[in-house]
N, CA, C and O atoms as a GROMACS GRO file, in nm:
protein
  616
    1MET      N    1  -0.353   4.436   7.489
    1MET     CA    2  -0.277   4.470   7.370
    1MET      C    3  -0.278   4.622   7.351
    1MET      O    4  -0.380   4.688   7.369
    2ILE      N    5  -0.163   4.676   7.313
    2ILE     CA    6  -0.148   4.820   7.292
    2ILE      C    7  -0.190   4.853   7.149
    2ILE      O    8  -0.140   4.792   7.054
    3PRO      N    9  -0.284   4.950   7.132
    3PRO     CA   10  -0.322   4.990   6.996
    3PRO      C   11  -0.201   5.046   6.920
    3PRO      O   12  -0.111   5.105   6.980
    4ARG      N   13  -0.199   5.027   6.790
    4ARG     CA   14  -0.086   5.070   6.708
    4ARG      C   15  -0.058   5.219   6.725
    4ARG      O   16   0.059   5.258   6.733
    5GLY      N   17  -0.160   5.302   6.729
    5GLY     CA   18  -0.141   5.446   6.746
    5GLY      C   19  -0.071   5.479   6.877
    5GLY      O   20   0.014   5.568   6.882
    6ALA      N   21  -0.106   5.407   6.983
    6ALA     CA   22  -0.042   5.430   7.114
    6ALA      C   23   0.104   5.386   7.108
    6ALA      O   24   0.191   5.452   7.166
    7PHE      N   25   0.131   5.276   7.040
    7PHE     CA   26   0.269   5.228   7.028
    7PHE      C   27   0.355   5.330   6.956
    7PHE      O   28   0.468   5.357   6.998
    8VAL      N   29   0.304   5.388   6.848
    8VAL     CA   30   0.377   5.490   6.772
    8VAL      C   31   0.404   5.611   6.860
    8VAL      O   32   0.514   5.667   6.858
    9LEU      N   33   0.305   5.652   6.938
    9LEU     CA   34   0.321   5.766   7.027
    9LEU      C   35   0.425   5.737   7.136
    9LEU      O   36   0.510   5.822   7.164
   10ILE      N   37   0.419   5.620   7.196
   10ILE     CA   38   0.516   5.581   7.299
   10ILE      C   39   0.657   5.578   7.240
   10ILE      O   40   0.752   5.626   7.302
   11LYS      N   41   0.670   5.522   7.121
   11LYS     CA   42   0.801   5.516   7.055
   11LYS      C   43   0.857   5.655   7.029
   11LYS      O   44   0.976   5.679   7.050
   12GLU      N   45   0.772   5.748   6.984
   12GLU     CA   46   0.817   5.885   6.956
   12GLU      C   47   0.858   5.956   7.085
   12GLU      O   48   0.960   6.026   7.086
   13VAL      N   49   0.782   5.940   7.192
   13VAL     CA   50   0.817   6.001   7.320
   13VAL      C   51   0.949   5.942   7.370
   13VAL      O   52   1.036   6.017   7.414
   14ALA      N   53   0.966   5.811   7.363
   14ALA     CA   54   1.090   5.747   7.408
   14ALA      C   55   1.209   5.795   7.326
   14ALA      O   56   1.318   5.816   7.380
   15ARG      N   57   1.188   5.813   7.196
   15ARG     CA   58   1.297   5.861   7.110
   15ARG      C   59   1.347   5.997   7.158
   15ARG      O   60   1.468   6.020   7.161
   16HIS      N   61   1.257   6.086   7.194
   16HIS     CA   62   1.297   6.218   7.240
   16HIS      C   63   1.357   6.213   7.381
   16HIS      O   64   1.453   6.284   7.409
   17LEU      N   65   1.301   6.132   7.467
   17LEU     CA   66   1.354   6.123   7.603
   17LEU      C   67   1.492   6.060   7.606
   17LEU      O   68   1.578   6.104   7.683
   18LEU      N   69   1.515   5.960   7.525
   18LEU     CA   70   1.642   5.889   7.527
   18LEU      C   71   1.750   5.957   7.443
   18LEU      O   72   1.866   5.919   7.450
   19ARG      N   73   1.712   6.055   7.366
   19ARG     CA   74   1.811   6.125   7.282
   19ARG      C   75   1.851   6.257   7.347
   19ARG      O   76   1.853   6.361   7.282
   20ARG      N   77   1.881   6.251   7.471
   20ARG     CA   78   1.928   6.367   7.545
   20ARG      C   79   2.072   6.344   7.585
   20ARG      O   80   2.111   6.231   7.616
   21PRO      N   81   2.154   6.450   7.584
   21PRO     CA   82   2.292   6.433   7.628
   21PRO      C   83   2.298   6.387   7.774
   21PRO      O   84   2.210   6.417   7.854
   22VAL      N   85   2.403   6.316   7.804
   22VAL     CA   86   2.429   6.266   7.939
   22VAL      C   87   2.542   6.350   7.997
   22VAL      O   88   2.645   6.369   7.932
   23VAL      N   89   2.522   6.401   8.118
   23VAL     CA   90   2.624   6.485   8.182
   23VAL      C   91   2.719   6.397   8.262
   23VAL      O   92   2.676   6.308   8.336
   24GLY      N   93   2.846   6.424   8.247
   24GLY     CA   94   2.946   6.349   8.320
   24GLY      C   95   3.061   6.438   8.363
   24GLY      O   96   3.065   6.557   8.332
   25VAL      N   97   3.155   6.377   8.436
   25VAL     CA   98   3.272   6.448   8.483
   25VAL      C   99   3.397   6.370   8.445
   25VAL      O  100   3.393   6.248   8.427
   26ALA      N  101   3.508   6.441   8.432
   26ALA     CA  102   3.639   6.380   8.414
   26ALA      C  103   3.736   6.457   8.502
   26ALA      O  104   3.733   6.580   8.506
   27ILE      N  105   3.822   6.384   8.573
   27ILE     CA  106   3.912   6.445   8.670
   27ILE      C  107   4.056   6.434   8.621
   27ILE      O  108   4.108   6.323   8.608
   28ALA      N  109   4.118   6.548   8.596
   28ALA     CA  110   4.262   6.553   8.564
   28ALA      C  111   4.331   6.574   8.699
   28ALA      O  112   4.362   6.686   8.738
   29GLY      N  113   4.354   6.463   8.767
   29GLY     CA  114   4.406   6.469   8.903
   29GLY      C  115   4.553   6.436   8.913
   29GLY      O  116   4.602   6.346   8.846
   30ARG      N  117   4.622   6.510   8.998
   30ARG     CA  118   4.765   6.487   9.024
   30ARG      C  119   4.783   6.464   9.173
   30ARG      O  120   4.712   6.520   9.256
   31ASP      N  121   4.881   6.381   9.204
   31ASP     CA  122   4.914   6.361   9.344
   31ASP      C  123   5.011   6.470   9.389
   31ASP      O  124   5.049   6.556   9.309
   32ALA      N  125   5.051   6.467   9.515
   32ALA     CA  126   5.139   6.571   9.571
   32ALA      C  127   5.273   6.579   9.499
   32ALA      O  128   5.338   6.684   9.500
   33SER      N  129   5.316   6.470   9.437
   33SER     CA  130   5.444   6.472   9.365
   33SER      C  131   5.428   6.506   9.217
   33SER      O  132   5.526   6.503   9.142
   34GLY      N  133   5.306   6.538   9.173
   34GLY     CA  134   5.283   6.584   9.037
   34GLY      C  135   5.250   6.476   8.936
   34GLY      O  136   5.242   6.504   8.817
   35ARG      N  137   5.230   6.353   8.981
   35ARG     CA  138   5.195   6.244   8.888
   35ARG      C  139   5.045   6.248   8.858
   35ARG      O  140   4.964   6.285   8.943
   36TRP      N  141   5.010   6.208   8.737
   36TRP     CA  142   4.871   6.208   8.691
   36TRP      C  143   4.804   6.074   8.721
   36TRP      O  144   4.864   5.969   8.699
   37LEU      N  145   4.682   6.078   8.771
   37LEU     CA  146   4.604   5.958   8.798
   37LEU      C  147   4.521   5.922   8.676
   37LEU      O  148   4.441   6.003   8.628
   38LEU      N  149   4.540   5.801   8.625
   38LEU     CA  150   4.461   5.750   8.513
   38LEU      C  151   4.403   5.614   8.550
   38LEU      O  152   4.454   5.546   8.640
   39VAL      N  153   4.297   5.576   8.480
   39VAL     CA  154   4.236   5.445   8.499
   39VAL      C  155   4.233   5.372   8.365
   39VAL      O  156   4.218   5.434   8.260
   40ARG      N  157   4.249   5.240   8.370
   40ARG     CA  158   4.238   5.159   8.247
   40ARG      C  159   4.097   5.104   8.240
   40ARG      O  160   4.053   5.028   8.326
   41ARG      N  161   4.026   5.143   8.135
   41ARG     CA  162   3.887   5.103   8.118
   41ARG      C  163   3.877   4.957   8.074
   41ARG      O  164   3.960   4.909   7.997
   42ALA      N  165   3.776   4.887   8.125
   42ALA     CA  166   3.757   4.747   8.089
   42ALA      C  167   3.699   4.734   7.948
   42ALA      O  168   3.730   4.638   7.878
   43ASP      N  169   3.614   4.828   7.906
   43ASP     CA  170   3.547   4.814   7.776
   43ASP      C  171   3.640   4.838   7.658
   43ASP      O  172   3.628   4.769   7.557
   44THR      N  173   3.732   4.934   7.669
   44THR     CA  174   3.821   4.964   7.556
   44THR      C  175   3.964   4.917   7.581
   44THR      O  176   4.041   4.903   7.487
   45GLY      N  177   3.999   4.894   7.707
   45GLY     CA  178   4.136   4.858   7.741
   45GLY      C  179   4.230   4.977   7.742
   45GLY      O  180   4.350   4.962   7.766
   46GLU      N  181   4.177   5.095   7.716
   46GLU     CA  182   4.258   5.216   7.708
   46GLU      C  183   4.259   5.290   7.841
   46GLU      O  184   4.169   5.274   7.924
   47TRP      N  185   4.362   5.371   7.860
   47TRP     CA  186   4.371   5.457   7.977
   47TRP      C  187   4.280   5.577   7.957
   47TRP      O  188   4.254   5.620   7.845
   48ALA      N  189   4.231   5.631   8.068
   48ALA     CA  190   4.139   5.746   8.064
   48ALA      C  191   4.151   5.826   8.193
   48ALA      O  192   4.205   5.778   8.293
   49LEU      N  193   4.100   5.947   8.188
   49LEU     CA  194   4.085   6.024   8.310
   49LEU      C  195   3.974   5.959   8.392
   49LEU      O  196   3.874   5.915   8.334
   50PRO      N  197   3.988   5.951   8.523
   50PRO     CA  198   3.878   5.897   8.603
   50PRO      C  199   3.756   5.988   8.588
   50PRO      O  200   3.768   6.109   8.571
   51GLY      N  201   3.640   5.928   8.596
   51GLY     CA  202   3.517   6.006   8.588
   51GLY      C  203   3.400   5.919   8.552
   51GLY      O  204   3.412   5.797   8.541
   52GLY      N  205   3.287   5.982   8.532
   52GLY     CA  206   3.167   5.907   8.498
   52GLY      C  207   3.047   5.999   8.493
   52GLY      O  208   3.062   6.122   8.494
   53THR      N  209   2.930   5.941   8.487
   53THR     CA  210   2.808   6.018   8.468
   53THR      C  211   2.746   6.061   8.600
   53THR      O  212   2.756   5.994   8.703
   54LEU      N  213   2.684   6.174   8.593
   54LEU     CA  214   2.614   6.233   8.705
   54LEU      C  215   2.489   6.151   8.733
   54LEU      O  216   2.414   6.118   8.641
   55GLU      N  217   2.466   6.118   8.858
   55GLU     CA  218   2.346   6.044   8.897
   55GLU      C  219   2.234   6.142   8.930
   55GLU      O  220   2.259   6.257   8.966
   56TRP      N  221   2.110   6.094   8.919
   56TRP     CA  222   1.994   6.178   8.946
   56TRP      C  223   2.003   6.233   9.089
   56TRP      O  224   2.024   6.157   9.184
   57GLY      N  225   1.989   6.365   9.104
   57GLY     CA  226   1.991   6.429   9.235
   57GLY      C  227   2.131   6.457   9.289
   57GLY      O  228   2.145   6.505   9.402
   58GLU      N  229   2.234   6.428   9.212
   58GLU     CA  230   2.372   6.442   9.258
   58GLU      C  231   2.431   6.574   9.206
   58GLU      O  232   2.403   6.616   9.094
   59THR      N  233   2.512   6.637   9.288
   59THR     CA  234   2.584   6.757   9.244
   59THR      C  235   2.714   6.714   9.176
   59THR      O  236   2.760   6.601   9.193
   60ILE      N  237   2.772   6.805   9.099
   60ILE     CA  238   2.898   6.773   9.033
   60ILE      C  239   3.009   6.748   9.135
   60ILE      O  240   3.084   6.651   9.118
   61PRO      N  241   3.023   6.829   9.242
   61PRO     CA  242   3.127   6.796   9.341
   61PRO      C  243   3.108   6.657   9.404
   61PRO      O  244   3.205   6.586   9.428
   62ALA      N  245   2.984   6.619   9.430
   62ALA     CA  246   2.959   6.486   9.485
   62ALA      C  247   2.994   6.377   9.383
   62ALA      O  248   3.047   6.272   9.420
   63CYS      N  249   2.964   6.402   9.256
   63CYS     CA  250   2.997   6.306   9.151
   63CYS      C  251   3.148   6.289   9.139
   63CYS      O  252   3.197   6.177   9.123
   64LEU      N  253   3.222   6.399   9.147
   64LEU     CA  254   3.369   6.392   9.140
   64LEU      C  255   3.423   6.301   9.250
   64LEU      O  256   3.504   6.212   9.224
   65ALA      N  257   3.377   6.323   9.372
   65ALA     CA  258   3.425   6.244   9.486
   65ALA      C  259   3.386   6.098   9.471
   65ALA      O  260   3.467   6.009   9.497
   66ARG      N  261   3.262   6.072   9.430
   66ARG     CA  262   3.215   5.934   9.415
   66ARG      C  263   3.293   5.861   9.306
   66ARG      O  264   3.338   5.748   9.328
   67GLU      N  265   3.309   5.924   9.191
   67GLU     CA  266   3.379   5.858   9.080
   67GLU      C  267   3.525   5.831   9.113
   67GLU      O  268   3.578   5.725   9.078
   68LEU      N  269   3.592   5.924   9.180
   68LEU     CA  270   3.731   5.900   9.220
   68LEU      C  271   3.741   5.780   9.314
   68LEU      O  272   3.829   5.696   9.299
   69ALA      N  273   3.649   5.773   9.410
   69ALA     CA  274   3.650   5.661   9.504
   69ALA      C  275   3.621   5.530   9.433
   69ALA      O  276   3.689   5.430   9.456
   70GLU      N  277   3.519   5.528   9.346
   70GLU     CA  278   3.480   5.406   9.277
   70GLU      C  279   3.585   5.357   9.178
   70GLU      O  280   3.614   5.238   9.172
   71GLU      N  281   3.641   5.448   9.102
   71GLU     CA  282   3.729   5.407   8.993
   71GLU      C  283   3.874   5.392   9.033
   71GLU      O  284   3.948   5.316   8.970
   72ALA      N  285   3.918   5.463   9.138
   72ALA     CA  286   4.061   5.462   9.168
   72ALA      C  287   4.095   5.453   9.316
   72ALA      O  288   4.212   5.460   9.352
   73ASN      N  289   3.994   5.438   9.402
   73ASN     CA  290   4.020   5.436   9.546
   73ASN      C  291   4.097   5.561   9.587
   73ASN      O  292   4.191   5.555   9.666
   74ALA      N  293   4.054   5.676   9.532
   74ALA     CA  294   4.123   5.804   9.555
   74ALA      C  295   4.026   5.906   9.612
   74ALA      O  296   3.904   5.890   9.606
   75THR      N  297   4.083   6.012   9.670
   75THR     CA  298   4.002   6.121   9.725
   75THR      C  299   4.054   6.255   9.673
   75THR      O  300   4.171   6.269   9.638
   76LEU      N  301   3.964   6.353   9.670
   76LEU     CA  302   4.000   6.489   9.633
   76LEU      C  303   4.078   6.554   9.747
   76LEU      O  304   4.050   6.531   9.864
   77ARG      N  305   4.174   6.635   9.710
   77ARG     CA  306   4.248   6.717   9.808
   77ARG      C  307   4.232   6.861   9.762
   77ARG      O  308   4.284   6.899   9.657
   78GLY      N  309   4.163   6.940   9.837
   78GLY     CA  310   4.140   7.079   9.797
   78GLY      C  311   4.026   7.091   9.698
   78GLY      O  312   3.957   6.994   9.667
   79ALA      N  313   4.006   7.212   9.650
   79ALA     CA  314   3.894   7.241   9.561
   79ALA      C  315   3.929   7.213   9.415
   79ALA      O  316   4.036   7.252   9.368
   80PRO      N  317   3.840   7.144   9.344
   80PRO     CA  318   3.863   7.123   9.201
   80PRO      C  319   3.846   7.255   9.125
   80PRO      O  320   3.771   7.343   9.166
   81VAL      N  321   3.919   7.267   9.013
   81VAL     CA  322   3.914   7.386   8.928
   81VAL      C  323   3.852   7.347   8.794
   81VAL      O  324   3.897   7.251   8.731
   82LEU      N  325   3.750   7.419   8.751
   82LEU     CA  326   3.687   7.393   8.622
   82LEU      C  327   3.786   7.420   8.511
   82LEU      O  328   3.844   7.528   8.503
   83ARG      N  329   3.806   7.319   8.423
   83ARG     CA  330   3.904   7.331   8.314
   83ARG      C  331   3.839   7.327   8.176
   83ARG      O  332   3.904   7.360   8.076
   84GLY      N  333   3.713   7.287   8.170
   84GLY     CA  334   3.646   7.286   8.041
   84GLY      C  335   3.518   7.207   8.043
   84GLY      O  336   3.491   7.129   8.135
   85VAL      N  337   3.439   7.230   7.939
   85VAL     CA  338   3.316   7.154   7.916
   85VAL      C  339   3.324   7.106   7.772
   85VAL      O  340   3.331   7.186   7.679
   86TYR      N  341   3.323   6.975   7.755
   86TYR     CA  342   3.339   6.913   7.624
   86TYR      C  343   3.207   6.845   7.584
   86TYR      O  344   3.153   6.766   7.660
   87SER      N  345   3.157   6.878   7.465
   87SER     CA  346   3.026   6.826   7.427
   87SER      C  347   3.020   6.770   7.285
   87SER      O  348   2.910   6.744   7.235
   88ALA      N  349   3.133   6.750   7.220
   88ALA     CA  350   3.130   6.696   7.084
   88ALA      C  351   3.068   6.556   7.083
   88ALA      O  352   3.114   6.469   7.157
   89PRO      N  353   2.967   6.535   7.002
   89PRO     CA  354   2.897   6.406   7.003
   89PRO      C  355   2.982   6.287   6.959
   89PRO      O  356   2.947   6.173   6.990
   90TRP      N  357   3.092   6.309   6.888
   90TRP     CA  358   3.175   6.199   6.838
   90TRP      C  359   3.261   6.135   6.947
   90TRP      O  360   3.314   6.026   6.926
   91ARG      N  361   3.276   6.199   7.062
   91ARG     CA  362   3.370   6.150   7.164
   91ARG      C  363   3.335   6.011   7.218
   91ARG      O  364   3.424   5.930   7.243
   92ASP      N  365   3.209   5.984   7.236
   92ASP     CA  366   3.168   5.857   7.299
   92ASP      C  367   3.064   5.788   7.211
   92ASP      O  368   2.956   5.843   7.189
   93PRO      N  369   3.095   5.669   7.160
   93PRO     CA  370   3.000   5.601   7.071
   93PRO      C  371   2.875   5.551   7.143
   93PRO      O  372   2.776   5.517   7.078
   94ARG      N  373   2.877   5.546   7.275
   94ARG     CA  374   2.763   5.493   7.350
   94ARG      C  375   2.649   5.593   7.361
   94ARG      O  376   2.532   5.555   7.361
   95PHE      N  377   2.683   5.722   7.372
   95PHE     CA  378   2.582   5.826   7.389
   95PHE      C  379   2.646   5.962   7.366
   95PHE      O  380   2.768   5.972   7.354
   96HIS      N  381   2.564   6.065   7.361
   96HIS     CA  382   2.615   6.201   7.348
   96HIS      C  383   2.642   6.252   7.488
   96HIS      O  384   2.550   6.283   7.563
   97GLY      N  385   2.769   6.262   7.523
   97GLY     CA  386   2.807   6.305   7.656
   97GLY      C  387   2.850   6.451   7.659
   97GLY      O  388   2.912   6.501   7.566
   98VAL      N  389   2.816   6.516   7.768
   98VAL     CA  390   2.866   6.650   7.798
   98VAL      C  391   2.954   6.631   7.921
   98VAL      O  392   2.905   6.600   8.029
   99THR      N  393   3.084   6.650   7.904
   99THR     CA  394   3.180   6.620   8.010
   99THR      C  395   3.238   6.746   8.070
   99THR      O  396   3.295   6.830   8.001
  100VAL      N  397   3.221   6.759   8.201
  100VAL     CA  398   3.277   6.869   8.278
  100VAL      C  399   3.414   6.822   8.326
  100VAL      O  400   3.424   6.725   8.402
  101VAL      N  401   3.520   6.890   8.282
  101VAL     CA  402   3.656   6.851   8.317
  101VAL      C  403   3.708   6.944   8.426
  101VAL      O  404   3.699   7.067   8.415
  102VAL      N  405   3.762   6.884   8.530
  102VAL     CA  406   3.822   6.961   8.638
  102VAL      C  407   3.964   6.913   8.661
  102VAL      O  408   4.000   6.800   8.627
  103SER      N  409   4.045   7.000   8.719
  103SER     CA  410   4.177   6.958   8.766
  103SER      C  411   4.177   6.973   8.917
  103SER      O  412   4.107   7.058   8.973
  104CYS      N  413   4.256   6.889   8.982
  104CYS     CA  414   4.264   6.895   9.127
  104CYS      C  415   4.378   6.806   9.175
  104CYS      O  416   4.434   6.726   9.100
  105GLU      N  417   4.412   6.824   9.301
  105GLU     CA  418   4.506   6.732   9.362
  105GLU      C  419   4.426   6.615   9.417
  105GLU      O  420   4.318   6.633   9.474
  106VAL      N  421   4.479   6.496   9.397
  106VAL     CA  422   4.413   6.375   9.447
  106VAL      C  423   4.508   6.300   9.538
  106VAL      O  424   4.630   6.315   9.530
  107GLU      N  425   4.450   6.220   9.623
  107GLU     CA  426   4.530   6.136   9.711
  107GLU      C  427   4.483   5.992   9.696
  107GLU      O  428   4.364   5.962   9.704
  108ALA      N  429   4.579   5.905   9.675
  108ALA     CA  430   4.550   5.763   9.664
  108ALA      C  431   4.674   5.687   9.705
  108ALA      O  432   4.767   5.671   9.625
  109SER      N  433   4.676   5.639   9.827
  109SER     CA  434   4.794   5.566   9.873
  109SER      C  435   4.805   5.431   9.803
  109SER      O  436   4.915   5.379   9.785
  110ALA      N  437   4.691   5.375   9.765
  110ALA     CA  438   4.690   5.247   9.693
  110ALA      C  439   4.584   5.254   9.584
  110ALA      O  440   4.476   5.198   9.599
  111PRO      N  441   4.616   5.323   9.472
  111PRO     CA  442   4.514   5.334   9.367
  111PRO      C  443   4.476   5.197   9.313
  111PRO      O  444   4.563   5.114   9.282
  112ARG      N  445   4.347   5.174   9.302
  112ARG     CA  446   4.298   5.046   9.250
  112ARG      C  447   4.154   5.064   9.206
  112ARG      O  448   4.084   5.153   9.255
  113ALA      N  449   4.110   4.981   9.117
  113ALA     CA  450   3.971   4.981   9.073
  113ALA      C  451   3.887   4.906   9.174
  113ALA      O  452   3.926   4.798   9.220
  114THR      N  453   3.772   4.960   9.208
  114THR     CA  454   3.683   4.889   9.300
  114THR      C  455   3.576   4.811   9.224
  114THR      O  456   3.508   4.726   9.283
  115ASN      N  457   3.560   4.838   9.094
  115ASN     CA  458   3.465   4.764   9.011
  115ASN      C  459   3.538   4.716   8.886
  115ASN      O  460   3.544   4.788   8.786
  116PRO      N  461   3.594   4.594   8.890
  116PRO     CA  462   3.673   4.545   8.776
  116PRO      C  463   3.594   4.523   8.648
  116PRO      O  464   3.653   4.504   8.542
  117LEU      N  465   3.461   4.525   8.655
  117LEU     CA  466   3.381   4.515   8.532
  117LEU      C  467   3.388   4.644   8.452
  117LEU      O  468   3.369   4.643   8.330
  118GLU      N  469   3.415   4.755   8.520
  118GLU     CA  470   3.424   4.885   8.453
  118GLU      C  471   3.568   4.932   8.437
  118GLU      O  472   3.607   4.980   8.331
  119ILE      N  473   3.647   4.919   8.543
  119ILE     CA  474   3.784   4.968   8.544
  119ILE      C  475   3.878   4.853   8.581
  119ILE      O  476   3.857   4.785   8.681
  120ARG      N  477   3.980   4.832   8.498
  120ARG     CA  478   4.075   4.724   8.522
  120ARG      C  479   4.184   4.760   8.622
  120ARG      O  480   4.223   4.678   8.706
  121GLU      N  481   4.234   4.883   8.613
  121GLU     CA  482   4.339   4.925   8.706
  121GLU      C  483   4.343   5.076   8.713
  121GLU      O  484   4.288   5.146   8.627
  122ALA      N  485   4.408   5.126   8.816
  122ALA     CA  486   4.431   5.269   8.833
  122ALA      C  487   4.575   5.288   8.877
  122ALA      O  488   4.627   5.211   8.959
  123ARG      N  489   4.639   5.390   8.822
  123ARG     CA  490   4.776   5.416   8.864
  123ARG      C  491   4.818   5.558   8.826
  123ARG      O  492   4.751   5.626   8.749
  124PHE      N  493   4.930   5.599   8.883
  124PHE     CA  494   4.985   5.731   8.858
  124PHE      C  495   5.090   5.725   8.748
  124PHE      O  496   5.164   5.627   8.736
  125PHE      N  497   5.096   5.832   8.668
  125PHE     CA  498   5.192   5.845   8.559
  125PHE      C  499   5.267   5.977   8.572
  125PHE      O  500   5.207   6.079   8.608
  126THR      N  501   5.396   5.975   8.544
  126THR     CA  502   5.470   6.100   8.533
  126THR      C  503   5.438   6.162   8.397
  126THR      O  504   5.380   6.095   8.311
  127ASP      N  505   5.476   6.287   8.377
  127ASP     CA  506   5.454   6.352   8.247
  127ASP      C  507   5.520   6.273   8.135
  127ASP      O  508   5.464   6.264   8.025
  128ASP      N  509   5.636   6.216   8.160
  128ASP     CA  510   5.710   6.143   8.057
  128ASP      C  511   5.650   6.006   8.025
  128ASP      O  512   5.676   5.950   7.919
  129ASP      N  513   5.572   5.951   8.117
  129ASP     CA  514   5.518   5.816   8.099
  129ASP      C  515   5.371   5.813   8.056
  129ASP      O  516   5.314   5.705   8.042
  130LEU      N  517   5.310   5.928   8.036
  130LEU     CA  518   5.168   5.930   7.999
  130LEU      C  519   5.145   5.857   7.867
  130LEU      O  520   5.224   5.871   7.774
  131PRO      N  521   5.037   5.779   7.858
  131PRO     CA  522   5.004   5.713   7.731
  131PRO      C  523   4.976   5.817   7.623
  131PRO      O  524   4.921   5.923   7.651
  132ALA      N  525   5.012   5.787   7.500
  132ALA     CA  526   4.990   5.879   7.388
  132ALA      C  527   4.841   5.889   7.354
  132ALA      O  528   4.794   5.995   7.312
  133LYS      N  529   4.769   5.779   7.372
  133LYS     CA  530   4.626   5.776   7.338
  133LYS      C  531   4.546   5.749   7.464
  133LYS      O  532   4.582   5.664   7.546
  134LEU      N  533   4.437   5.823   7.479
  134LEU     CA  534   4.344   5.802   7.590
  134LEU      C  535   4.206   5.769   7.533
  134LEU      O  536   4.175   5.806   7.420
  135ALA      N  537   4.126   5.701   7.610
  135ALA     CA  538   3.991   5.663   7.568
  135ALA      C  539   3.906   5.787   7.541
  135ALA      O  540   3.923   5.891   7.605
  136PHE      N  541   3.815   5.775   7.446
  136PHE     CA  542   3.714   5.876   7.415
  136PHE      C  543   3.774   6.013   7.382
  136PHE      O  544   3.714   6.116   7.412
  137GLY      N  545   3.892   6.014   7.322
  137GLY     CA  546   3.952   6.139   7.279
  137GLY      C  547   3.989   6.232   7.392
  137GLY      O  548   3.984   6.354   7.376
  138MET      N  549   4.025   6.177   7.506
  138MET     CA  550   4.057   6.260   7.624
  138MET      C  551   4.196   6.322   7.619
  138MET      O  552   4.233   6.397   7.710
  139GLU      N  553   4.273   6.293   7.515
  139GLU     CA  554   4.408   6.350   7.506
  139GLU      C  555   4.403   6.502   7.512
  139GLU      O  556   4.484   6.565   7.581
  140ASP      N  557   4.309   6.563   7.438
  140ASP     CA  558   4.305   6.709   7.436
  140ASP      C  559   4.260   6.766   7.570
  140ASP      O  560   4.300   6.877   7.606
  141MET      N  561   4.179   6.694   7.643
  141MET     CA  562   4.138   6.740   7.776
  141MET      C  563   4.261   6.748   7.868
  141MET      O  564   4.285   6.849   7.933
  142LEU      N  565   4.336   6.639   7.871
  142LEU     CA  566   4.454   6.636   7.957
  142LEU      C  567   4.560   6.736   7.908
  142LEU      O  568   4.626   6.801   7.989
  143HIS      N  569   4.576   6.748   7.777
  143HIS     CA  570   4.672   6.843   7.722
  143HIS      C  571   4.638   6.986   7.765
  143HIS      O  572   4.727   7.061   7.806
  144ALA      N  573   4.510   7.023   7.757
  144ALA     CA  574   4.469   7.158   7.796
  144ALA      C  575   4.500   7.186   7.943
  144ALA      O  576   4.542   7.296   7.978
  145VAL      N  577   4.480   7.086   8.028
  145VAL     CA  578   4.511   7.103   8.170
  145VAL      C  579   4.662   7.113   8.190
  145VAL      O  580   4.710   7.200   8.263
  146ARG      N  581   4.736   7.024   8.125
  146ARG     CA  582   4.883   7.024   8.140
  146ARG      C  583   4.945   7.156   8.093
  146ARG      O  584   5.044   7.202   8.150
  147GLN      N  585   4.886   7.215   7.989
  147GLN     CA  586   4.939   7.342   7.935
  147GLN      C  587   4.879   7.464   8.005
  147GLN      O  588   4.910   7.578   7.970
  148ASN      N  589   4.795   7.438   8.104
  148ASN     CA  590   4.730   7.544   8.183
  148ASN      C  591   4.655   7.642   8.091
  148ASN      O  592   4.658   7.763   8.112
  149GLU      N  593   4.588   7.586   7.990
  149GLU     CA  594   4.511   7.668   7.897
  149GLU      C  595   4.384   7.719   7.964
  149GLU      O  596   4.339   7.664   8.064
  150ALA      N  597   4.328   7.824   7.909
  150ALA     CA  598   4.201   7.876   7.958
  150ALA      C  599   4.095   7.768   7.945
  150ALA      O  600   4.107   7.681   7.859
  151PRO      N  601   3.992   7.771   8.028
  151PRO     CA  602   3.887   7.669   8.019
  151PRO      C  603   3.831   7.658   7.877
  151PRO      O  604   3.809   7.759   7.809
  152VAL      N  605   3.809   7.536   7.836
  152VAL     CA  606   3.761   7.506   7.701
  152VAL      C  607   3.609   7.490   7.704
  152VAL      O  608   3.554   7.430   7.796
  153LEU      N  609   3.544   7.544   7.604
  153LEU     CA  610   3.402   7.520   7.584
  153LEU      C  611   3.388   7.462   7.445
  153LEU      O  612   3.402   7.533   7.346
  154GLU      N  613   3.359   7.333   7.439
  154GLU     CA  614   3.349   7.263   7.311
  154GLU      C  615   3.204   7.225   7.286
  154GLU      O  616   3.173   7.165   7.183
   0.00000   0.00000   0.00000
């Protein structure tokens, strides 16, 4: 049996360890014809920029490539360009995320989700067909990239 004092100490340590921001990436990717790659999330049903959280020991470029492959069966073409870092705690109700947004050219001859529990579908959109609302407030991320604004620090 754990003494009450030890339980309180463990709880306090866990509270501090678990209340740390989670680093992730979001990819504002376009194919060679200029269409935007989006994924439909299974949890919200909304469209979003492909991306996800950084794994322990992983670099951001490796995370970008992994998330594109996992979520959309896509690959990076050329070097990604840093477009912003978004850290507002209200964006994601699950945790406080710090999202590194990049733009790049992507290639996906047959975009599709490889994990249907997380992503329902992946597809390309023209500028005129983009959804008005994106998951987790990503509209401003995509807008900043589309308008070629200076990198955002939020």
